[in-house]
C-alpha positions in Angstrom: 98.3 94.2 112.8 96.5 97.1 111.2 96.4 96.1 107.3 97.4 100.1 105.4 96.9 99.7 102.1 96.3 103.4 100.2 92.0 103.4 101.3 93.4 104.3 104.7 96.3 105.9 103.8 93.3 107.9 102.0 91.2 108.1 105.4 93.9 109.0 107.4 94.7 111.7 105.5 90.8 112.9 104.6 90.5 112.7 109.0 93.6 115.1 109.4 92.5 117.6 106.1 89.3 116.7 104.5 89.0 119.8 102.5 92.8 119.9 101.5 92.9 119.4 97.3 93.9 115.9 96.4 93.7 115.7 92.9 93.4 118.4 90.4 92.1 117.1 86.8 94.2 118.3 84.4 91.7 118.2 81.4 88.7 120.2 83.8 90.5 121.4 86.3 88.3 120.5 89.0 89.8 120.4 92.5 88.7 117.5 94.9 89.4 117.4 98.1 90.7 114.5 100.4 87.3 114.3 101.6 85.5 113.7 98.3 87.9 111.5 97.3 87.1 109.0 100.6 83.0 109.9 100.0 83.0 108.6 96.1 85.7 105.8 96.9 82.9 104.7 99.8 80.0 105.3 97.3 81.7 102.9 94.5 83.3 100.1 97.1 79.1 99.5 97.5 78.1 99.9 94.2 81.3 97.3 92.9 80.4 95.1 96.6 76.2 94.7 95.6 78.0 93.6 92.3 79.5 90.9 93.9 82.8 92.3 93.8 85.0 91.2 96.9 88.8 90.5 98.6 90.5 88.1 95.8 88.6 89.4 92.9 90.4 91.0 90.0 88.7 94.4 88.0 89.9 95.5 84.9 89.2 98.7 84.1 89.3 100.7 80.8 89.7 103.6 80.8 91.5 107.3 80.2 93.5 108.9 83.3 90.6 110.2 85.4 89.1 111.1 89.1 87.5 108.1 88.5 90.3 106.0 88.1 91.1 107.3 91.5 88.1 106.5 92.8 88.6 102.7 91.2 91.3 101.9 93.0 90.2 103.6 96.1 87.1 101.4 96.5 89.2 98.2 95.5 91.5 99.0 97.8 88.9 98.9 100.2 87.1 95.5 99.1 90.4 93.7 99.5 90.3 93.3 95.1 93.0 93.8 92.7 92.6 96.7 90.3 94.0 95.6 86.8 94.0 98.4 84.2 94.2 98.3 80.6 95.2 101.0 78.3 92.4 103.1 77.0 94.4 102.4 73.3 94.1 99.0 73.5 90.2 99.6 74.0 89.5 97.7 70.0 91.3 94.5 71.1 90.0 94.3 74.7 86.6 94.7 73.2 87.2 91.9 70.5 88.3 89.7 73.4 86.8 90.0 76.1 84.6 86.8 76.3 88.1 84.8 75.8 89.8 87.3 78.8 86.0 86.3 81.2 86.3 82.7 80.0 90.5 82.1 80.9 89.5 84.2 84.4 87.7 81.2 85.6 84.4 80.6 87.3 82.4 84.0 88.2 84.1 86.5 85.6 82.0 88.4 84.4 81.8 92.4 83.0 80.1 94.7 85.0 79.6 98.4 84.3 79.3 100.6 86.7 78.7 104.6 86.7 78.6 105.8 90.3 78.5 109.6 91.3 
């Protein structure tokens, strides 16, 4: 059986209508097509995989709503990883407790800053 997740659905839509607008950034007005989102999420998935992220891993994301969040969501789905979003208003609490959280997450947990354009 074919496993269908959000990354698959995005790729299917991009195959059918690659230049259709998928997302409009409310802050900047920038428009992103389905084809662009697939390319962006693929680049990010490769960057995460190169850093050791894979199936079953959890990715903690601390960000405001943005197209980069969508990229990360799709990249995680592509890798079989789970995205664990954290509200950016909790940034101070998260920074203070990050090391403890990583310790509780089990062996191999690490903070990985990723910026892919």
